[in-house]
Structures are given as structure tokens and as C-alpha cells.
C-alpha positions, 0 to 999 in steps of 0.5 A: 640971041645977043647976050644984051638982050638975054641979060634983059630977059633974065632980069625981067624974068628973075624979078617976075619969079621973086615977086611971084614967090613973095605973094607965097612966102613968109620970108622977105626975099633979099634984092641980091640974086644968085643962080643955080642952073641945071643944064639939059633938063630935056629930051632932045631927040626931037632937036631940029636941024636949026637947034643945037645940043651940047651933049657935054651939058648932061648932068651939069649943074652950075652953082652960085652964079650971078646974073653975068655968069649965067648970061656966059653960060647960056648964050652961045654962039647967038643961041640960048636954050628953047625954054628955061623955067625959072623959080625961087629956090631959097633964101639966105641972109643976103641973096635970094637963090633962083633956079633955072632948069634948061632945056638941052636944045639951043636956037637963035630963032626967037619965035621958037623959044616957048614963052616968046608970046608972053614977052619972056622969050625962053623964060617960063616963070614958075612957083616955088616948090610948094610945101606938103599939104599946101592950100591955095591962099596959104603962105609958106617958108622957103627953104633957106640956105645956110652960111655954108651954102647948104639949103635946108628945108623950111619947117615953119608954116604960117600956122605956127610962126608969125610973119616977120614984120 
């Protein structure tokens, strides 16, 4: 996969993940996006001959990336991960933090990407982590990123805090 195509898919998947989260959250999510990338979140014992695995990616987390950095990190020699789960993790004053959980197997065959049938290539759009006791249809507060970049759990629930207008 070429970087330009991957960039387009990342942009579309990010928009979908933010829109999905916005429908569940009481927070207003900033348009500016940052990413946390968790590499090799898969069991790669079943890698095919056409897939490439990068053992040095084990236990690697890349923090505070912009979209360009994500593309540079995940587009390798015309390949990208077979699947990438994307979800909103938290919000900050001036950006929304998305997490990318990435498969450790890289492919150059678009038909092998898990979500190609829905037009998002390797990207699977996931919900934010749901709070304990979540009930369908109930909106909730996302975790917050403070000025030092530390994520704090949201203690607010829709029943106790009015939605900001």
C-alpha cells in the first residue's frame, strides 16, 4: 500500500471513529487529532509467506503522533498491518487522542486486509472503552488528557453532570 492511499484510509477511519465516539460521549471532541500506536498486538504464528513480521515491534508503543508520523510508522516497503483497530481514547483541550491497535503481520495485498470489504482497508472502527455499568443509549464522559499528557479517568456520568453546550 502506498503512503497516499494509507493516508486517505487513516483520515477516513479517524473521522468515522471520532463521529462514532461523539455519538456516545458528552465531551465535545476537538478536530485536531493525535495518535497512540500499539504495534504487534497479534499472535503472528500463522503468518503467511506473503506477510512480513517485524519482531522488533513487540511491546512498542508510539505516543503523541500526528497522521504523517503514523503513516511513516505503519507504511513499510509498500506494506501495512493486516488489521488496525482504531478508537477514540481520550480528549484534551486542543486535540482528540485516538489509539491504533495494530496487527504484527504486514501485507501488500489489499484483499488480505480485514476490513477491505467495508472500504476501510486495514482499519476497524471501534467504540471508545465503555465505562463500568454502561447502558445502551447512555452518554458518558471520555478520559481526559491533562497538560502533561497524562490520561485521567473521567469521573463524570451523564446522570451527574449536565452536557456542555
